[in-house]
N, C-alpha and C positions, 0 to 999 in steps of 0.2 A: 810462529813461535815467539813468545814474549822474552824480553831481556831479563836478566837477574834483578836489576833495580826495580823494574815494574812489578815483578813477582813479589819482591820484598814489601813494596808499598801495599799491594793487594793483600798480602798475608797480614801485615800490620793492621790495615783497615778492618779486616775480618776479625782479628783478635780483639781490637778495641770495641767493635760492634757487639761482640759476645760478652766481653768482660765489663764494658761500660766505661764511661768517662766522668770525671769530676771537674766542674768549673768553679774557680775561686775568684771572686771579685774583691780586689784588695783596695782599700780606701786609705788615703794619706794626704798630707799637704806636701806639695813639691819642696825639694830641698832649697835652703838658703845658703849659698856658697859665696865666700869672698876671699880674694887673694890677700895675703898678709905681707910677709917680709921676703918674698922670693922663694922661700923653702917651706913655709907653712901655709895652711889654708883653714879658714873657719868654715865649718859645715854644721848647720842646724837642720835636723830632719825629724820626722815623726814615725811612729810605729803603732800598730793596733793595740788598744788597751785590753783586748780580750781575744779569745779564740773565735774563729769565724762561726757564724750562725748558719745552720742548715736551712735552705729555702725550699727544698724538695722533700718528697717522702723518702724515708729510709728504704733501701732496696731497689729504688728506681735504677734503670740502666744508666741514665744520665742524672747525676746529682749536681746540685749547685749550692754554693756557700757564699756568704758575704762577710767580709771582716767587720769587726765591731764598729758601731757608730760613734766611737770615741777613740782618741789617740793620745799617746804620750810623746814628749819631746826628748831628743838627744842633742847634746852640744858637744862638738869635737873640734879641737885645734889639732889638726893632723898634719903629718908630713905629706906634702902635696905629691910626692913621687910614689907613694904607696897608699893603697886603699885601707889597709888595716895595720895594726901593730903600734908599737911605741913610737912617739915622736921624739927623736934624739935632739931636735933643735930647740926644745923648750927647756930653758935654764931656770926661768921663773915665770909664774903666771898668777894673776888674780882677776877673776871675773867679778867685777864690781857690781854688775846688775845685768840680769837677763829677764825680760818680760814679754808678754804677748797681749794682744788686744783683739777682740772680736767686734767688728762694727764700731758703734759709738760708745761702747762700754769703756769704763776706765781700765787702764793697763793692770794686769795681774803679774806681780813680780814672783818669779819662780826661784831665782838664784840671787844671792848677794854675798860678797866676800868669799868666794869659792876659789880655792887655790890648787886646782887640778885642771888638766887640759881636756878631760872627758867627764861628762855628766849624763846620766840616764835617769829620767823621771820614773818613779815607782820601782826602781831596782834598789833593794836595801844595801847593796854594795856601794852605791853612790848617793843614795838619798834616804835619810832616816825618817823624814816627815811623810805623812800620808796625804800626798797632794792629789786632788781630784783630776780625772782625765779631762781632756779638752774635747768638746763636741766636734764632730765632723759635719761640715756644712756643704753638701753637694752643690757645686757651682760657685761656692763662696771662696773666701780667702781669710787668712789670719795674718795679723801684723805683728812682727817681732822687732825687738830692740835689744841690743847688747852693747855693753861697755866693759872693756877689759884692758889690762896691761900685760903685755907679753915681752919678756926680756928687756924691760925698761921702756918700751914704746907703748903708748896708749892708743887704743883703737875704739871707734864707736861706729856702729852700723845699725840701720833699721831698714825694713822693707816688708813686702808682702810675700806670703807663701800660698799660692793658689791650690785649691782642692783638686785632687787627682784620683781617678779610679782606673785601675788596670785589671783586666780579666785574663786569666790563664786557664787552659784546660790540660788536665793530666789524665793518664790512664787510671782508672779507679783502683786497680790492684796496687799501684804505687802509693796512693793516698791511704788506702786501708792498711798498708804496711808501715805507715808513718814516715815514708821516705820524703 
């Protein structure tokens, strides 16, 4: 006689085999995180510039998708004790310059004289210009440079953000429902 957990695993496996699975390969550049004043943290990250592309035939039991070959940046001066929400420690901020560089190309400045602690490229709430997305280079990296003043203290950082690909598999029924 099988135990209840084993029966549940077998039932779930059978259900997934019948319903199918969806694999999504997510492309990004690894986050660039720096400690600031003991309570705040700089976090520069990327997110896909478009919806994932289907790599398999529609209707296959196992579908696979890959996120866009381009990304957008986010810059966040966040409260280091929480992952989201308002940073109560920011009394004043001015991002003097934020740029990126790929290989030996000259730097591309994305932000200058920006007075908020959060910025999201291509989001009209934070960016009015139509900036082109950044190409994703598998196995490569992107160099970032930022200079800002937070609460009267000036900070300057630069470094590399390595390319990263993560693959996750979901039950197809959840993906079809938009969950």
